[in-house]
C-alpha positions as CSV (number, residue, x, y, z in Angstrom):
1,M,10.5,-269.1,56.5
2,H,9.8,-270.5,60.0
3,D,11.5,-273.8,59.1
4,T,14.5,-272.0,57.8
5,I,14.8,-269.9,60.9
6,S,14.4,-273.0,63.1
7,L,17.1,-274.9,61.2
8,A,19.5,-271.9,61.4
9,E,19.0,-271.9,65.2
10,Q,19.9,-275.5,65.3
11,A,22.9,-274.8,63.1
12,L,24.1,-272.2,65.6
13,A,23.9,-274.7,68.4
14,A,25.9,-277.2,66.4
15,A,28.5,-274.5,65.7
16,R,29.7,-274.9,69.3
17,E,31.3,-278.2,68.1
18,L,33.4,-276.4,65.4
19,P,37.2,-276.6,65.8
20,A,37.5,-273.0,66.8
21,A,35.4,-271.2,69.4
22,G,33.6,-267.9,68.8
23,L,32.0,-268.8,65.4
24,H,28.5,-267.8,64.5
25,L,26.4,-269.0,61.5
26,V,24.3,-266.2,60.0
27,D,22.3,-265.4,56.9
28,P,21.0,-268.9,56.1
29,V,20.1,-269.5,52.4
30,D,17.9,-272.5,51.7
31,L,19.5,-274.8,49.1
32,G,16.5,-277.1,49.1
33,G,16.7,-280.8,49.8
34,S,14.1,-283.6,49.8
35,E,11.4,-285.0,52.1
36,R,14.3,-286.5,54.1
37,S,16.4,-283.4,54.7
38,R,16.9,-279.7,54.3
39,V,20.1,-278.0,53.3
40,L,21.3,-274.4,54.1
41,R,24.3,-272.4,53.2
42,C,25.3,-270.1,56.1
43,R,27.8,-267.3,56.4
44,V,30.4,-267.6,59.1
45,E,31.1,-264.8,61.5
46,L,33.6,-264.5,64.3
47,D,32.3,-263.3,67.6
48,P,33.7,-259.8,68.1
49,R,34.6,-260.6,71.7
50,P,38.1,-262.0,72.2
51,H,38.3,-265.8,72.6
52,D,41.5,-267.3,73.9
53,E,40.6,-270.6,72.3
54,F,40.7,-269.1,68.8
55,S,43.4,-266.5,69.1
56,G,46.6,-267.6,67.6
57,A,45.3,-271.1,66.9
58,G,46.1,-270.9,63.2
59,T,42.7,-272.3,62.2
60,E,41.4,-271.0,59.0
61,V,37.8,-269.7,59.3
62,P,35.6,-270.6,56.3
63,A,33.6,-267.8,54.8
64,T,30.5,-270.1,54.5
65,V,29.5,-273.6,55.5
66,V,26.7,-275.9,54.5
67,V,24.2,-277.3,57.1
68,K,22.2,-280.4,56.4
69,H,19.3,-281.3,58.7
70,F,17.8,-284.8,58.5
71,L,14.1,-284.5,59.2
72,S,13.3,-288.1,59.9
73,D,15.8,-290.5,58.6
74,T,18.3,-291.2,61.4
75,G,20.0,-293.8,59.1
76,G,20.8,-291.1,56.6
77,F,22.4,-288.9,59.3
78,V,24.7,-291.7,60.4
79,R,25.6,-292.6,56.8
80,E,26.3,-289.1,55.7
81,S,28.5,-288.5,58.8
82,V,30.5,-291.7,57.9
83,G,30.7,-290.8,54.2
84,L,32.0,-287.3,54.8
85,D,34.7,-288.8,57.1
86,V,35.6,-291.8,55.0
87,C,34.9,-291.3,51.3
88,P,37.5,-289.4,49.3
89,R,36.7,-286.2,47.5
90,T,33.8,-285.2,49.6
91,P,33.2,-282.1,51.8
92,S,34.8,-282.0,55.2
93,L,32.7,-282.8,58.2
94,L,33.0,-279.8,60.6
95,A,30.4,-280.6,63.2
96,R,27.4,-282.8,63.9
97,D,24.6,-283.0,66.4
98,G,23.3,-286.5,66.9
99,E,20.2,-285.4,68.8
100,Q,19.1,-283.0,66.2
101,H,20.4,-285.1,63.2
102,L,22.2,-282.1,61.9
103,I,25.6,-281.9,60.1
104,V,27.8,-278.9,59.4
105,M,30.2,-279.4,56.5
106,S,32.6,-277.4,54.3
107,D,31.1,-275.4,51.4
108,L,32.4,-276.2,48.0
109,G,30.6,-273.2,46.5
110,T,28.4,-273.0,43.4
111,L,29.9,-275.3,40.9
112,P,28.6,-277.1,37.8
113,T,27.3,-280.6,38.2
114,L,27.8,-283.5,35.8
115,A,24.1,-283.2,35.1
116,D,24.7,-279.5,34.0
117,L,27.3,-280.7,31.6
118,L,25.4,-283.6,30.2
119,L,22.2,-281.5,29.6
120,G,24.1,-278.5,28.2
121,D,24.9,-277.5,24.7
122,D,28.7,-278.1,24.7
123,H,29.2,-281.6,23.4
124,D,33.0,-281.7,24.1
125,A,32.5,-280.4,27.6
126,A,29.9,-283.1,28.3
127,W,32.1,-285.9,27.1
128,A,35.2,-284.7,28.8
129,G,33.2,-284.1,32.1
130,A,31.7,-287.6,31.9
131,R,35.1,-289.2,31.2
132,T,36.9,-287.4,34.1
133,W,33.9,-288.0,36.4
134,A,34.1,-291.8,35.8
135,R,37.9,-291.8,36.4
136,A,37.5,-289.8,39.6
137,L,34.7,-292.1,40.9
138,G,36.9,-295.2,40.2
139,R,39.8,-293.6,42.1
140,S,37.6,-292.7,45.0
141,A,36.3,-296.3,45.2
142,G,39.9,-297.7,45.1
143,V,41.2,-295.3,47.8
144,S,38.3,-296.1,50.1
145,R,39.3,-299.8,50.3
146,G,41.7,-298.9,53.1
147,R,38.8,-297.8,55.3
148,V,36.2,-300.5,54.7
149,A,36.6,-302.0,58.2
150,E,36.2,-298.6,59.9
151,A,33.1,-297.9,57.8
152,E,31.6,-301.3,58.6
153,H,32.1,-300.7,62.3
154,R,30.6,-297.2,62.3
155,L,27.6,-298.2,60.1
156,A,26.7,-301.3,62.2
157,D,23.9,-299.5,63.9
158,A,22.6,-297.6,60.9
159,E,19.1,-298.4,59.6
160,R,19.4,-301.0,56.8
161,W,17.7,-301.0,53.5
162,D,15.6,-304.2,52.9
163,A,17.1,-305.1,49.5
164,D,15.6,-308.6,49.6
165,A,12.0,-307.2,49.7
166,D,12.8,-304.8,46.9
167,L,14.3,-307.5,44.8
168,R,11.3,-309.8,45.3
169,N,9.0,-306.9,44.3
170,G,11.1,-306.4,41.2
171,V,10.8,-310.1,40.3
172,D,7.1,-310.0,40.8
173,R,6.7,-307.0,38.4
174,L,9.0,-308.6,35.8
175,L,6.8,-311.7,35.8
176,E,3.7,-309.5,35.5
177,A,5.2,-307.7,32.5
178,A,6.4,-311.0,30.9
179,A,3.0,-312.6,31.3
180,A,1.3,-309.7,29.6
181,A,3.8,-309.7,26.7
182,A,3.5,-313.5,26.3
183,A,-0.3,-313.3,26.2
184,G,-0.1,-310.7,23.5
185,S,2.4,-312.6,21.3
186,G,1.2,-316.2,21.9
187,T,4.6,-317.2,23.3
188,A,5.5,-318.8,26.6
189,A,6.3,-316.5,29.5
190,P,9.4,-317.2,31.6
191,T,8.8,-318.9,34.9
192,R,9.6,-317.5,38.3
193,A,12.1,-320.3,38.8
194,A,14.0,-319.2,35.6
195,I,14.1,-315.6,36.6
196,E,15.2,-316.4,40.2
197,A,17.9,-318.7,39.0
198,E,19.4,-315.9,36.9
199,L,19.1,-313.5,39.8
200,A,20.7,-316.0,42.2
201,A,23.9,-316.0,40.0
202,A,24.3,-312.3,40.8
203,L,23.5,-312.3,44.5
204,H,27.1,-313.3,45.5
205,L,27.9,-309.6,44.9
206,R,26.1,-308.8,48.2
207,T,29.0,-310.5,50.0
208,P,31.8,-308.4,48.5
209,G,34.8,-309.8,50.4
210,G,38.0,-308.4,49.0
211,S,36.2,-306.4,46.4
212,A,34.5,-304.2,49.0
213,I,34.7,-300.4,48.9
214,V,33.0,-297.5,50.7
215,S,30.6,-295.8,48.4
216,P,28.2,-292.9,48.6
217,T,26.0,-295.3,46.5
218,D,23.9,-292.5,45.0
219,T,26.5,-291.2,42.6
220,C,24.0,-289.6,40.2
221,P,25.0,-286.7,37.8
222,D,23.5,-284.1,40.1
223,N,25.5,-285.4,43.1
224,A,29.0,-284.5,41.7
225,V,30.4,-281.0,41.2
226,L,33.4,-280.0,39.1
227,G,35.8,-277.7,40.8
228,P,39.1,-276.2,39.6
229,D,40.9,-279.3,41.1
230,G,38.5,-281.9,39.8
231,W,35.4,-283.7,40.8
232,W,33.8,-283.7,44.3
233,F,31.0,-286.0,45.4
234,L,28.0,-284.8,47.4
235,D,24.9,-286.3,49.1
236,L,26.3,-289.2,51.1
237,E,23.2,-290.2,53.0
238,G,23.3,-293.6,51.4
239,T,26.9,-294.3,52.2
240,D,27.6,-298.1,52.5
241,V,30.1,-300.8,52.1
242,E,29.5,-302.6,48.8
243,H,31.1,-304.5,46.0
244,A,32.9,-302.2,43.6
245,A,30.8,-303.5,40.8
246,F,27.7,-301.7,42.2
247,A,29.6,-298.4,41.9
248,A,30.7,-299.3,38.4
249,A,27.1,-299.9,37.5
250,Y,26.6,-296.1,37.6
251,A,29.0,-295.9,34.6
252,M,27.8,-298.9,32.6
253,L,24.0,-298.7,32.9
254,P,24.5,-295.6,33.3
255,F,23.5,-293.9,36.6
256,A,21.8,-296.9,38.0
257,T,19.1,-295.4,40.2
258,C,18.8,-291.9,38.7
259,W,15.6,-290.4,37.3
260,C,17.4,-288.0,34.9
261,V,18.7,-290.7,32.4
262,F,17.9,-290.5,28.7
263,D,19.3,-293.2,26.4
264,P,23.0,-292.5,26.2
265,P,24.7,-291.9,22.9
266,P,26.8,-294.7,21.3
267,G,30.1,-295.3,23.0
268,L,29.4,-293.3,26.1
269,T,28.9,-296.2,28.5
270,D,31.9,-298.1,27.2
271,M,34.0,-295.1,27.7
272,L,32.6,-294.5,31.2
273,L,33.2,-298.1,32.3
274,T,36.8,-298.1,30.9
275,E,37.6,-294.9,32.8
276,F,36.0,-296.1,36.0
277,S,37.9,-299.4,35.8
278,E,41.2,-297.7,35.1
279,G,40.7,-295.3,38.0
280,L,39.8,-298.2,40.3
281,A,42.8,-300.2,39.1
282,E,45.2,-297.4,40.3
283,H,44.5,-298.5,43.8
284,A,42.8,-301.9,43.5
285,P,44.1,-303.8,40.4
286,D,43.0,-307.1,41.8
287,V,39.4,-306.1,41.8
288,V,39.3,-305.3,38.1
289,A,41.0,-308.5,37.1
290,E,39.3,-310.3,34.1
291,P,37.2,-312.2,33.3
292,G,35.5,-311.8,36.7
293,W,35.3,-308.0,36.7
294,S,33.2,-307.5,33.5
295,L,30.8,-310.2,34.6
296,A,30.5,-308.7,38.1
297,V,29.6,-305.3,36.6
298,R,26.9,-306.8,34.3
299,Q,25.5,-308.7,37.3
300,A,25.4,-305.6,39.4
301,C,23.6,-303.8,36.6
302,A,21.1,-306.7,36.3
303,L,20.3,-306.4,40.0
304,Y,19.6,-302.7,39.5
305,V,17.3,-303.4,36.6
306,V,15.2,-305.7,38.8
307,L,15.2,-303.1,41.6
308,V,14.2,-300.2,39.3
309,T,11.4,-302.4,37.8
310,G,9.9,-302.7,41.3
311,W,10.4,-299.0,42.2
312,L,9.0,-297.5,39.0
313,W,6.3,-300.1,38.1
314,L,3.2,-298.5,39.6
315,S,4.0,-295.0,38.2
316,T,4.7,-296.6,34.8
317,V,1.4,-298.5,34.5
318,E,-0.5,-295.5,35.8
319,G,1.0,-293.5,33.0
320,R,2.6,-290.8,35.1
321,P,4.5,-288.5,32.7
322,Y,7.9,-287.6,34.0
323,V,10.2,-288.9,36.6
324,G,11.7,-285.4,37.0
325,P,11.2,-282.0,35.5
326,E,9.9,-282.0,31.9
327,G,12.7,-281.7,29.4
328,L,15.3,-282.8,32.0
329,A,14.0,-286.3,32.6
330,P,12.4,-289.1,30.6
331,S,8.9,-290.4,31.3
332,Y,8.5,-293.4,33.7
333,R,7.7,-295.6,30.7
334,Q,10.7,-294.4,28.7
335,L,13.1,-295.0,31.7
336,M,11.6,-298.4,32.4
337,V,11.8,-299.5,28.7
338,S,15.4,-298.2,28.5
339,R,16.5,-300.3,31.5
340,W,14.7,-303.4,30.0
341,R,16.3,-302.8,26.6
342,W,19.7,-302.6,28.2
343,G,19.1,-305.9,30.0
344,G,17.9,-307.7,26.9
345,A,21.0,-306.6,25.0
346,Q,23.5,-308.1,27.4
347,P,25.2,-311.5,26.9
348,A,24.0,-314.3,29.2
């Protein structure tokens, strides 16, 4: 309770930056979060005293707002701020406090997520939701191309993720797994040089050039909500400029870095990638030109398989049971094997 009260007090301070004066944030409700952040929904009240700054301004006062407090990750605060400003179909950034790493954004309300639809009992709703989600994600990626330079400039000082270290770790773990499998079958294990040669063929995606977009990056099923006017994207603390193929990997793999992924039914990922690509083509037809596009998406997925191998390896070999809540997520071993199976089925 103390943490919630403290966060509400900081939200009140940030409210001074809202477009209209005389607003108060009250009745905070804790929406959870992670080790990196806490999220509250607060009701908005007008100060009963007259305020010339607000009177007659024509500014619509929201009934509620969402407050996100970054507990330690300053890079996440910067990236979420940029994402809310730059990425389409996201909440509006209403205020931010750089010293407290606190953001006030518009409240989209309580809406179903894509995860709710995929894990629900309505087959048709799940397929329709996934299809429209992928199309919306592709459109968002395409629209963002016009603001890549702005995002790059604003993200220049944000903390960077050491992708090289994570990729090296993934390669090490793949070699470990391959050596164990070869010993058990009496076959020759692939060499580090062979794996790194294949990896090198995909690393050009990290210099996206004209295929760059601004992406939330963590476009998992529980980070998208379906409103009456379509899909909205949440949780932008990983916002970055990247090759569009990395966003498409969330359709093809599917959901590249997510823990809530069971093996998809036949035809789902083909449909998702088609919808994503067509949505992207509405604004960036040059990016999805073949044959380069399909190859780029497969390469992006392959990089994610290597990364996930490094991230999940220790939990897998220790036999930890579930990546997320039981019944809503596979085991670590199931998720790892699923990713490897996907990689093994792809054309060279």
